[in-house]
KEKOL-577098 format. One record per residue (C-alpha): residue in one letter; x, y, z. Coordinates in steps of 0.001 Angstrom, whole numbers, padded with zeros to 6 digits, always signed. Layout:
aXYZ
...
***
This chain:
m+015937+024822-019245
k+013612+026566-021586
e+010115+025120-021211
d+009161+025895-024814
d+012128+023952-026228
p+010556+020772-027733
a+013831+018822-027574
q+014295+019509-023914
a+010616+018771-023178
f+010897+015480-024989
a+014078+014534-023143
g+012266+015305-019884
q+009361+013067-020898
v+011692+010196-021848
r+013593+010547-018519
a+010408+010691-016414
f+008728+007812-018226
g+011926+005716-018063
a+012146+006268-014308
f+008462+005369-013943
i+008838+002107-015866
k+011924+001173-013784
l+010039+001955-010550
c+006977-000139-011664
r+009187-003111-012710
a+011107-003013-009432
t+007825-002821-007487
w+006256-005706-009364
t+009371-007871-008972
l+009779-007131-005284
t+006088-007559-004565
g+006204-010954-006171
k+009222-012049-004212
v+007774-010725-000954
a+004411-012378-001574
a+006200-015675-002305
g+007922-015346+001039
l+004735-015128+003020
p+003510-018263+004714
g+000786-019935+002745
q-001987-019067+005125
i-002686-015637+003642
s-002406-013823+000300
f-000465-010687-000224
a-003700-008658-000378
q-004845-010166+002887
f-001506-009422+004462
a-001746-005759+003302
v-005166-005358+004973
l-004117-007161+008140
e-000906-005125+008308
a-002829-001832+007978
l-005208-002841+010784
d-002349-004169+012912
s-000275-001015+012644
l-002996+001680+012483
g-005867+000105+014402
p-009559-000262+013460
m-010792+001693+010448
n-013481+001618+007784
q-012963-000154+004497
r-012479+003055+002502
t-009567+003991+004798
i-008182+000481+004527
a-008269+000741+000711
h-006465+004018+000834
k-003831+002799+003308
s-003246-000500+001527
l-003243+000990-001951
r-006136-001226-003094
s-009499-000496-004677
s-012520-000407-002356
a-014054-003321-004251
s-011002-005536-003732
v-010789-004580-000065
n-014402-005563+000310
v-013644-009085-001032
v-010503-009362+001081
v-012296-008245+004281
d-015158-010688+003508
n-012588-013582+003328
l-010770-012427+006464
d-014080-012109+008293
r-015125-015670+007309
r-011794-016930+008687
g-012319-015112+011962
l-009328-012833+011479
v-011321-009504+011444
t-014667-008324+012690
r-016987-005690+011322
t-018770-003407+013743
r-021616-001133+012571
s-021754+002251+014197
q-024778+002886+016442
k-024788+006585+015495
d-024499+006087+011718
r-025511+002646+010463
r-023652+003294+007193
h-020313+003392+009027
v-018717-000025+009524
e-015383-000337+011335
v-013103-003292+010662
s-010779-004540+013401
l-008454-007433+014014
t-009643-010304+016184
p-007229-011986+018606
e-006746-014644+015942
g-005874-011980+013363
k-003380-010439+015759
a-001801-013850+016451
l-001495-014517+012703
m+000201-011197+012193
k+002616-011928+014978
q+003424-015196+013181
v+003777-013924+009574
l+005258-010452+010076
p+008764-011693+010875
a+008901-013747+007647
y+007717-010703+005727
v+010321-008462+007262
r+013111-011003+006665
t+012174-011225+002978
v+011984-007463+002504
t+015350-007061+004327
k+016939-009679+002148
e+015661-008111-001074
f+016746-004594-000055
s+020214-005810+000994
v+021413-005078-002597
l+021163-001392-001666
s+023427+000270+000835
d+021890+001886+003945
d+022296+005315+002302
e+020621+004041-000885
q+017701+002629+001088
e+017303+005995+002839
e+017441+007857-000467
l+014908+005495-002011
g+012533+006037+000857
r+012949+009792+000616
l+012301+009855-003079
c+009259+007562-002847
r+007866+009796-000093
i+008280+012894-002299
l+006467+011141-005187
g+003687+009846-002968
l+003077+013177-001234
s+003078+015037-004546
a+000587+012597-006074
r-001651+012772-002970
a-001575+016638-003036
q-002564+016582-006708
d-005398+014122-005984
d-006600+016337-003093
s-006495+019406-005318
e-008443+017679-008105
t-011048+016447-005623
e-011474+019998-004214
s-011899+021413-007743
a-014461+018722-008658
e-016510+019456-005512
r-016849+023176-006401
***
């Protein structure tokens, strides 16, 4: 393909944008269905934070935001609510008072043990429209897109710091 051919460039833009819109719509639809399948005790945002802490262990709120694909501001609100409910604790570092680590409490771990199976069942049901091979391919393609976007973000951050 000639990069300076406007017709081919436009076709590539239409194809990429169309794929992006389909990916977004599928994500929004599935997220809504999965959130509706969660027991009423927690929101989807709270589940995302609890799941990150459950699977990856204690971390600071910036890392939680990155891992759960949420803004730092929204993670702060979610962690405040989880803290009030006794599901997480915040521990300030003795070495650097600015560093606060968030971790699950025993109550938070128990809640995850209760809601995770319902979450997994809903996800499995929604993905059953795809064959095993299609699910593998979707996962592979999403990983490629995610890693590419992260590499671009890292490159832009390095350039901005210079």
